[in-house]
Structure formats: C-alpha cells, structure tokens
C-alpha positions in Angstrom: -6.3 -23.4 32.7 -4.5 -26.0 30.3 -8.4 -28.1 30.5 -9.9 -25.1 29.4 -8.5 -24.5 26.5 -8.2 -27.4 25.4 -12.0 -27.8 26.0 -12.7 -24.2 23.5 -10.1 -25.5 21.2 -11.6 -28.9 20.5 -14.8 -27.5 20.3 -14.3 -24.6 17.7 -11.7 -27.0 16.1 -13.5 -30.2 15.6 -10.1 -31.8 16.5 -10.0 -35.5 17.7 -8.0 -35.0 21.6 -5.1 -37.6 19.7 -4.7 -35.0 17.6 -2.8 -32.9 20.7 0.9 -33.7 21.9 0.0 -35.6 25.5 3.7 -32.8 26.0 1.6 -30.0 25.7 2.9 -27.0 28.4 0.4 -25.2 30.0 3.2 -22.5 29.6 1.6 -23.1 25.7 -1.5 -23.7 26.8 -2.0 -19.6 28.3 -0.1 -18.6 25.2 -2.8 -19.8 23.0 -5.9 -18.7 24.9 -6.6 -15.5 23.5 -6.5 -16.6 20.0 -9.2 -19.6 21.0 -11.1 -16.9 22.6 -11.1 -15.1 20.0 -11.8 -17.7 17.8 -15.1 -19.2 20.1 -16.0 -16.8 22.3 -17.6 -14.6 19.2 -18.4 -17.3 17.5 -21.1 -19.2 19.9 -24.5 -17.8 19.5 -25.5 -17.0 23.2 -22.7 -17.4 25.2 -21.7 -14.8 26.6 -23.5 -10.9 26.5 -22.7 -8.7 24.1 -21.5 -6.7 27.0 -19.2 -9.6 27.8 -17.9 -10.2 23.9 -17.5 -6.6 23.7 -14.8 -6.5 26.6 -13.5 -9.3 25.3 -12.7 -8.0 21.8 -11.5 -4.6 23.0 -9.3 -6.5 24.6 -7.8 -8.4 21.9 -7.4 -5.5 20.1 -5.4 -4.4 22.8 -3.4 -8.1 22.5 0.6 -7.6 21.0 0.1 -10.3 18.6 -1.3 -9.5 15.5 -2.9 -12.7 15.5 -4.8 -12.5 17.9 -6.2 -9.1 16.4 -7.1 -10.2 13.5 -8.9 -13.0 14.9 -10.8 -10.7 16.9 -11.1 -9.0 13.7 -12.8 -11.8 11.6 -15.0 -12.9 14.6 -16.1 -10.2 16.1 -16.3 -7.1 13.5 -18.0 -9.7 10.6 -20.2 -10.7 13.2 -20.9 -7.3 15.1 -21.3 -4.2 12.4 -23.1 -2.3 12.0 -23.8 -2.8 15.8 -20.3 -2.2 16.4 -19.4 1.1 18.3 -17.6 3.3 16.0 -14.8 3.9 18.7 -13.7 0.9 18.2 -14.0 0.3 14.9 -12.3 3.3 14.2 -9.1 2.1 16.9 -8.8 -1.4 14.5 -8.9 0.9 11.6 -5.6 2.5 12.6 -3.8 -0.5 14.1 0.0 -0.3 13.4 0.0 -3.1 11.7 -1.1 -2.9 7.8 -1.9 -6.5 7.3 -4.7 -6.0 10.3 -6.3 -2.5 8.8 -6.2 -4.6 5.2 -8.2 -6.9 7.1 -10.6 -4.9 8.6 -11.2 -2.9 5.4 -11.7 -6.3 3.9 -13.9 -7.7 6.5 -16.3 -4.2 5.8 -16.5 -4.9 2.4 -19.0 -7.7 3.1 -21.3 -5.2 4.3 -23.3 -3.1 2.5 -23.2 0.2 4.2 -23.3 4.2 3.4 -20.6 4.3 6.5 -18.1 1.8 4.6 -17.6 3.9 1.3 -16.3 7.0 3.2 -14.2 5.4 5.5 -12.7 3.3 1.9 -12.2 6.4 0.6 -10.4 7.7 3.6 -8.1 4.7 3.4 -7.2 5.3 -0.3 -4.5 7.8 1.8 -3.1 5.0 3.9 1.1 5.1 4.7 0.8 1.4 2.9 0.2 0.3 -0.7 -1.6 -2.7 0.3 -3.8 -0.9 2.5 -4.5 1.2 -0.6 -5.9 -1.4 -2.5 -7.2 -2.8 -0.3 -9.6 -0.1 0.0 -9.6 0.9 -3.4 -10.5 -3.1 -4.2 -13.8 -2.3 -1.5 -14.7 1.1 -3.3 -15.0 -0.8 -6.1 -17.0 -3.6 -4.9 -19.3 -1.0 -2.9 -20.3 1.2 -5.8 -22.2 0.5 -8.6 -20.5 3.7 -10.5 -17.2 4.8 -9.4 -16.3 8.5 -9.0 -13.8 9.6 -11.8 -11.7 11.5 -9.1 -10.9 8.7 -7.1 -9.1 7.3 -10.1 -7.7 10.5 -11.0 -6.3 11.0 -7.5 -4.2 7.9 -7.7 -2.9 8.7 -10.6 0.1 9.5 -8.5 0.1 6.9 -5.8 3.9 6.3 -5.5 3.5 2.6 -5.1 3.4 1.5 -9.1 1.0 -1.7 -7.9 -1.1 0.7 -6.6 -1.4 2.5 -10.1 -1.5 -0.6 -12.0 -4.5 -2.0 -9.9 -6.2 1.3 -10.7 -6.0 0.5 -14.7 -6.7 -3.5 -14.3 -9.8 -3.0 -12.1 -10.6 -0.1 -14.8 -10.5 -2.9 -17.2 -12.7 -5.4 -15.1 -15.3 -3.4 -14.0 -15.7 -1.4 -17.7 -15.9 2.7 -16.2 -17.4 5.0 -18.0 -16.0 7.6 -18.9 -12.5 6.8 -17.9 -10.3 6.9 -21.1 -8.3 10.4 -20.5 -7.0 8.1 -17.2 -6.0 4.6 -19.1 -4.3 6.7 -21.6 -2.3 8.4 -18.8 -1.4 5.4 -17.1 -0.3 3.4 -20.4 2.3 6.4 -20.6 3.3 5.8 -16.3 6.7 5.3 -15.7 6.1 1.5 -15.1 6.0 -0.9 -17.2 3.5 -2.9 -15.5 1.3 0.1 -15.2 1.9 0.3 -18.4 0.9 -2.9 -19.4 -1.9 -3.4 -18.1 -3.4 0.1 -19.0 -3.5 -1.6 -22.9 -5.0 -4.7 -22.2 -7.9 -2.3 -20.3 -7.9 0.5 -23.4 -7.7 -2.4 -26.0 -10.9 -3.8 -23.8 -12.8 -0.3 -23.6 -12.2 1.2 -26.0 -10.1 0.0 -29.2 -10.4 2.3 -31.6 -10.0 5.4 -29.8 -6.9 2.9 -28.2 -5.6 2.6 -31.8 -3.1 4.8 -32.6 -1.4 4.7 -28.7 -1.7 0.6 -28.5 0.2 1.7 -32.3 2.8 3.7 -30.2 3.2 1.1 -27.7 4.9 -0.4 -30.5 7.8 1.2 -30.3 7.7 1.1 -26.2 11.2 0.9 -24.2 10.2 -1.8 -22.9 10.0 -5.8 -24.6 7.5 -6.6 -22.5 4.7 -4.3 -23.6 6.0 -4.2 -27.4 5.1 -7.5 -27.0 2.2 -7.0 -25.6 0.7 -4.3 -28.0 1.4 -6.1 -30.9 -0.6 -9.0 -29.2 -3.6 -6.8 -28.9 -3.5 -4.7 -32.0 -3.6 -8.2 -33.6 -6.7 -9.2 -31.2 -8.3 -6.0 -32.5 -8.4 -6.9 -36.5 -9.3 -10.3 -36.0 -12.5 -8.9 -34.7 -15.8 -8.2 -36.8 -15.9 -4.2 -36.8 -19.9 -4.1 -35.6 -19.9 -4.4 -31.6 -15.8 -4.4 -31.6 -14.9 -5.2 -27.9 -11.7 -6.8 -27.3 -11.6 -9.3 -24.5 -8.4 -10.6 -22.2 -7.6 -12.5 -19.9 -7.9 -11.3 -16.0 -4.7 -10.0 -15.2 -3.3 -9.1 -11.4 
C-alpha cells in the first residue's frame, strides 16, 4: 500500500524520492491515499474507465475530509462537466461545507453552458455569504447583460460584503441602468458599501451623481467624506466632453 501511494504521489507531483522522509509510516500513507487518488486518477487520460472514475469521484465526494472533496471537485468536475450526472452535480453544490460549494461554483464558472446561470442564481440565496459572492461573480462573468432584478434582490442582503461586492462589480463591468441601485447602495448602513457605491457612481454617472457626492461630504464616516472629496476633485479636473472618471479597482 505504501509503495503504491509513493508511486502515485511521485507521478502526480514530480517530486524526487529524496523529498520523502524515510520514516514515512504506513498509517500516514493510508490517510493520504484518497487525496492522491483524487489528484491523479481523474487527471491521467485513459488511466481508468469513465465508470471507474465516476465511482471514485462519488466516493471522494462522500469523504469526511473536506480537502479530499475539494480535490474531487477540481480534478473531476472541471474535467467532466457537462457530462457529469446532474444528481452528482446537485450533491456537490449541496455540500455542508461552504468552501466546497464555493469551489464547485468557481469550477462551473469556467464553462459556458445555459445550466450554469440557473445554478448561480439559485446560490445567490445560499446561507453562506462567500457562496453568494462566488455566485454573484459567476453571473457577472457568464452574462453579457446583467439582469437588474438580480442586483435589486441583493440590496437587502444581510452581509455587507455581498452588498459591497454588488456595488464594486457594477462599476467594474459598467452595468447599464444601475443608477437607482447605486444610489441606494450609496446610502447603505455600512460605510464600506457606501464608499464602493460612490466610486461606481462616479465612474458610470459622474454628472448624475454629483449632488449625491456633495451630500456624502457630510457623511458620518470620515473615510467616506474623504473619498467623496477626492472623487469630486477628479470629476472637476476632467474635461466636460466624454466625462468618465476612472479609478483603481477596489475589492
């Protein structure tokens, strides 16, 4: 068993045998075998039949170690979608560990397939904010035209990080018709959300947002006040024609 593991591990990582500790025990090897299978058997063309790989993936996705399940997603889902059975895909996206759900969405985002958008929209209502952010990023990457009602539903998201990401992504991708959404976010209870919204407002709607920026000069948060001042100065320095203010990307 130990020799089999060492051979698999060396082939999958390219490490020299000298990198191994000679005191490596059989117990340690047995604990790592599922991880090795997840990173090698899925990755070697022709190494196993599709049925055997699917069987191994199902087993790894049930493994109690989250790292094994992560490897199964990276080396099976990314190589098998859209041929992956829908039942297995639903199982992956319903994993109890939010990190697994995040990785599953990130892997799926790499594919251009109509089914992906519906899955991303569904996970905008996930219980974990990191999963919701991953789904939101995926929607922005997948769709050329963002549905405004998707963004509206996130205005009341309980996580300020999600609301902040909405404000930031709108500015990065220049979503048309987003002025009312950004205006509302610029009055969010969280100062970091307000700040992100003000930057996006200035980028997309410098003229329409000038009065809101003036109002933000008296914001309760000193950082927001400073940002509003800097933005207004940049707008004032821009030529009248084609006035579009650009700012460095913000998280």
